[in-house]
N, C-alpha and C positions, 0 to 999 in steps of 0.2 A: 508768749505764754497765753494760754486760753483762760480768761478770767470771767467768772460768773458775775454779771453786773447787778448792781442794786436794782430792786424792783419797787420797794415800798417808798411812798412819798414822804416828804419832810415831816408831816404830822405824826408819823410813827416813831421816828427818832431823828436827831439833827442831821443836817446835810453836810456840814463841814467839820474839819478836825477840831478847831477851837471850841465850837458850840457843843460837839459831842463830848469832849473831855470835861467841859464845864458842867454839862448835864449829869454825867456819871458821878463827878465829884460831889455835886449837890445831892444826888440820890443817896450817896454813901454817907452823908453826914449823920444819919440816924442808924446806920448799920452797926451791928455788933463788931467788936474788934477781935472776937474769939476766932481762932483758926482751927481747922480740922484736916486730918489726912483723908480727904474724900476719895471714894471710889466712883460714886455716882451721885446724881442729884436730879430733882425735878424743878423746873422753872416755868413761869407763865410766859405767854407770848403776845400779849396785847401791846398797844402803843405804850411807850415808856411812861407817859403821864399816869397811866393806870397800873401797869405791871412792873415798871422799872424798879420800884422800891423792893419788891420781893426778889426780883432777879439779882439785883446788886447785893442783897443780903447773902445770897448763895455764892456768887462769884467772889465776893470779898472774903468769904470764909475759907477758901481753898488755900491750904498751907504752902504747898510746894508747886512749882511750875511743872505741869505734866508735859510729856513730849507731844501728846496728841489729845485733843478734846473732840469726842464724837458727839455731835448734836443730832438727836433723833426726834424729828417732828412727826406730824400726822396729817390730819384732814384727808384721810383716805377711807374708802369703803372697806368693810371687813374682808372682802375677797380681792383687794387690790395688791396684796403682797408687799414687797419691800423695794424701795427705789433709792437711788443715790445720785448726787451730782457727779458728773465725770470731769468737770473742769479742773485745771491745774491750780486755781486759786479762786478766792472769793473776795469781792470788793467790799471795803468798809471806808468810812470817812477818814480813817487814820492810815490808809494804805491797805494793800491786799494781804490776806491770810493764805499761806500756802496750804494746799490740800494734801492730806496724807494718802496718796494714791497707792502706796505700798500696802497699807491696811486694806484699802478697797480691793486691790488685786487679790489679796489673801482671802478676803470675805467672799469674793466671787467663786473661789474654789469650793466653798462649802454651802453656798446658798444661791438661789436665783435672785439676782439683783437687776432690776430694770433701771434704765437711765431716767433721772428726774429732770424733765425739761419744763415743768410747770412752775410759774412764779408762786411763791408761798411764803407766808410770814412766819411760820412756826420755827424755821431754822434761821432765816435771815435776821430776825430781830435780836438773836443772841450773838451774832458775829462781832459787832463793835465791842461788846463786853469782853469777848475773848481777846481781841486785839489790844484793848486797853490794859487788861490785867495781866495778860501773858503774851507779849508782843512777839516772842520767838516760837511760840507753840503752834504746831500745825492743827488743822481741823479736818473733820470729815462730815459732810452734809448727807444725812440719811433721813428718810421718812418711812414709818412703819404703820401697817394697817392694824386696826384694833382686833387682833385675833391671836391665837397661840403662836403664830409665826413670829410675833414680836418677842415672845419669850425665847424662842430659838435664836433670834438675833442677839439678844442680850447674852445668852450663854456662849454663842459662837464668838462674839467680840471678846469675852473674857478669855476664851481659849487662845484666841489670836494674840491677845496682849501677853499671855504667858509664853507662847511659842516664839514670839518676836522679841520677848524681853523688853517690852515697851511700857513705860509709865503712861497709863491712859485713864482719862476720866470720861464717863458717859453721862450726858445731860439729856433727860427726857423733857420735851417741851409740850406742855398742855395747859390750857385754861380749864376751869371747873364749870359748874352749872351756869348755863346761859338762860336766864330767867326773864320772862316778860313777853309782851305782845310782839316786840321786835323779833323774838326768837320762836314765837308760836308755842310757848311753854308757860302756862299759868295755872298749874294744878292747885295752888293755894290763893288764887286771886291776886290782888295788887296791894301794895302798901307794906307797912312795917311787919305785919304778920308773915307775909311772903318772904321778906328779908330774913327774918328769924328762922323760918323753916329751911331756907337754903343753907344758912350758916350752921344751924344746930342739928340738922338731919341730912339733907341731901349731899352737901359738900363733906360733911363729917363722915358719912359712910365711905366715900371714896378715899378720903385722907386716911382714915383708920385702916382700910385695906392695904393701902400703899405702905404706910408706916409699919404695919404688921407683916408686910411682905407676903400677904395672901393674894398672889397676883392673878390667879384664875378668877377669884372673887372680884378683884378690881376691874378686870375686863368685863365681867358680867354686870356689875353695878353700874359701870360707866355707860354701857349700852342700854340697859333696861331702865335706869333711873335718870339718864341723860345728864350725868354729873361730871363728865369730862369730854372735851371735844376731840382730843388727840391722845387717847389713853394708850395707844400702841407705843408711842414714844416713852410714856411714863413707865410702863411695865418692862420695856426693853432695858431702860436704865436700872430699874430696881432689880431685874434678873441678873444683870452684870454684877451688881453688888452682892446679890445673894450667892452667885456662883463663886465669888471670892471668899465667902465664909461669913459675910455680915448677915445678922439675923434680924435687925430692926433699924428703921429709919428714924429721923428726928425732924419735927416740924419747926422751921426757923421763922416763918412768916405766913400769916393768913389774913386776908381781908377781901372785900368785894369792891367793885367799881362804885357801888352805892355809897360806900364810906368816903369816897373822894368826890363824887358827883351824884347826889341822890336822884334817882330816876326809877320809874316803874320797870324799866328794862335794865338789867345789870348782870355782871359776870363775876365769878369767884376766882381768886388767885392764891396760889400756895407756893412757898419755897420749902422743899423737903430735901434733906441730905442723907446720904448713906456713907458713914465714915467708920474707920477702924477705931 
């Protein structure tokens, strides 16, 4: 079996099974116990010390075990298209997750899908959560560029889920505004004023567009306001839900890395769900 190996070092998420389970259970202590019939969601993808709380809020809210979870990441140029991992499985500290190559094969019939051979955190960081919460569920590793192609991907995945009669959840993986000198983005200077601007304006613009499912606006806002680093994944997931008939999302969690570790350079994180 061809397994896609772990790339991220231990600082992103734990190395062994026991530490991984303990960390997830610790992150879940503050998570809501409410469950939803999810079609799609948006989760952040930084190291677990920062984004883990928001991610667990989403994963723990999924009511039923889907047959397949498609994780759509990003970190691509607008002209980069769509790519996917071709391996049979993906490594996690709790054992491999089987890839749903049947869905990938069907997707290739409808879209041009390049092979993703580049190490990337946007999808990998979600895999241990999938293995923990849904040990028998298959996954599919995809990355989408920040363009209208991501919307086509979301709709195509919905059509595939119907034609294959497969219970599928699509997760879009993105962080929000990357602010500060470390990211070359300081339109409001430094300090508390900048933090409030990110929270109340820049991140709010993209969150409102995603929750309201105005996805063309979300693409535009993310690119021009630098408010999401992998918006292709986010809008693909939201479009999957929109194609299913869902008209609005729900914000489960929002905070920034500044709230955890105050610094002049910080990142926003949101957990958004699209449920029936």
